[in-house]
C-alpha positions, 0 to 999 in steps of 0.5 A: 500500500503506497502512501503519497506525500501530502500535508500530513507527514508520511510517518504520521500516516504510517502510524495511523494505518498501523493503529488501524490494522491493530484495531482490525486484528491484522496485527493481533495483541501480544504478537510480533509486528512485521520487521521494519524491512517488511513494513517498508515494502508494505507501505512503500516508504523509507526505513527512517519513516517506519522507524519514526512511526514505530517509535511514536507507537512505542511511546504511546504504549501501543507497541512494545520494543523488546531488544533482540526479539522484535516489536510487539503489539501491546495488550492494553488490558494487561500488566505488560503495558504498565511494566513498559511505562515503568521501565521507559526513559525519555530523552527530550530534544528540540532539534536532533538534526541541526541542534547539538551535534553530539546528541546522537552520540549521547543517545547511542551511549544512553541506549546501550546503558539502558539496554544493560539496565533493562530499560527502553529509550523514548525519543521526544521532540518538543513542539513549538506550539504551547498547546501541543507541548502541553499535550505531549507533556501530559502524555509523557507524565503517565508513560515514563519512569525517568527522563534526560533533558539535553541543553538548552534546558526547558523549564516547562518540561522540568516543572511538569516532570517535578509535578508528577515526581518523575526523576530527571537528569540534565545533559550538558547543563549545570543548573545549581537549583538544589533539585536538578541533577546534571551531567556535563562535559567540562568544556572549559578545561577542554578549550583551555587545553586546546588554546594552550596547545596552540600557544605552544605551537607558536600561535599568537592570534587565536579565535574561538567560535562558540555556539549561540549564548543559550547553549550551556557549552557557549559560556563554558567554552568562553570561560576556558578560552579566557583562562588560557588567555590569562595563562598565556599573557594574551589580550582581548585583541589576540584572543577573540571570541566569535559567536555563531551556532553549530551550523556549518553554513556559518563557517564560510562568511566568518572565514570570508570576513577574515580574508577580506579584512586581512585579519586571518587568525593564527589558529581557530577553535570550532565548537564541532568537528564538522565546522572545523572540517568545513573551515579547513576546506574554505581556508585552503580555497583561499590559499591559506595553508592549514596548519602553517598559516592557520591552525584548526581545532575541532570538538567532538572527535567524530570524523575519521581521518579519511573524511578530512583534508587535513587530520583534525586536532580535536577536543574529545568530550568522551560523549560515551562517558557522559551518557553512561554517567547520566544513566547511572545517576538517573537509575539511582533516582529511579530507585529512590536513591540520592546520588552522591553529587548533584553535578558530574563533569566529564573531563575531555581529552585533547587529541593532537593531529596534523591540523594544529602541528606547527612545531613537529612532534 
C-alpha cells in the first residue's frame, strides 16, 4: 500500500494505518509486528519513516520494543503495558538534526546503558506550539519512569516532570537549583587545553567560535578560552571570541570576513568537528595553508581521518562517558536513591593531529 506525500507527514500516516490494522486484528495483541524491512515494502516508504512511526507507537504504549526479539503489539488490558511505562526513559530534544551535534552520540551511549539496565529509550521532540507541548507533556507524565533533558534546558518540561515526581537528569547543563541533577562535559578545561596547545605551537592570534549564548557549552567554552588567555599573557585583541551556532553554513562568511579584512587568525577553535572540517576546506580555497598559516581545532572527535583534508586536532568530550554517567545517576533516582553529587563533569581529552602541528612532534 503506497502512501503519497501530502500535508500530513508520511510517518504520521504510517502510524495511523498501523493503529488501524491493530484495531482490525491484522496485527493481533501480544504478537510480533512485521520487521521494519517488511513494513517498508508494505507501505512503500523509507526505513527512517517506519522507524519514526514505530517509535511514536512505542511511546504511546501501543507497541512494545523488546531488544533482540522484535516489536510487539501491546495488550492494553494487561500488566505488560504498565511494566513498559515503568521501565521507559525519555530523552527530550528540540532539534536532533541541526541542534547539538553530539546528541546522537549521547543517545547511542544512553541506549546501550539502558539496554544493560533493562530499560527502553523514548525519543521526544518538543513542539513549538504551547498547546501541543502541553499535550505531549501530559502524555509523557503517565508513560515514563525517568527522563534526560539535553541543553538548552526547558523549564516547562522540568516543572511538569517535578509535578508528577518523575526523576530527571540534565545533559550538558549545570543548573545549581538544589533539585536538578546534571551531567556535563567540562568544556572549559577542554578549550583551555586546546588554546594552550596552540600557544605552544607558536600561535599568537587565536579565535574561538562558540555556539549561540543559550547553549550551556557557549559560556563554558568562553570561560576556558579566557583562562588560557590569562595563562598565556594574551589580550582581548589576540584572543577573540566569535559567536555563531553549530551550523556549518556559518563557517564560510566568518572565514570570508577574515580574508577580506586581512585579519586571518593564527589558529581557530570550532565548537564541532564538522565546522572545523568545513573551515579547513574554505581556508585552503583561499590559499591559506592549514596548519602553517592557520591552525584548526575541532570538538567532538567524530570524523575519521579519511573524511578530512587535513587530520583534525580535536577536543574529545568522551560523549560515551557522559551518557553512561547520566544513566547511572538517573537509575539511582529511579530507585529512590540520592546520588552522591548533584553535578558530574566529564573531563575531555585533547587529541593532537596534523591540523594544529606547527612545531613537529
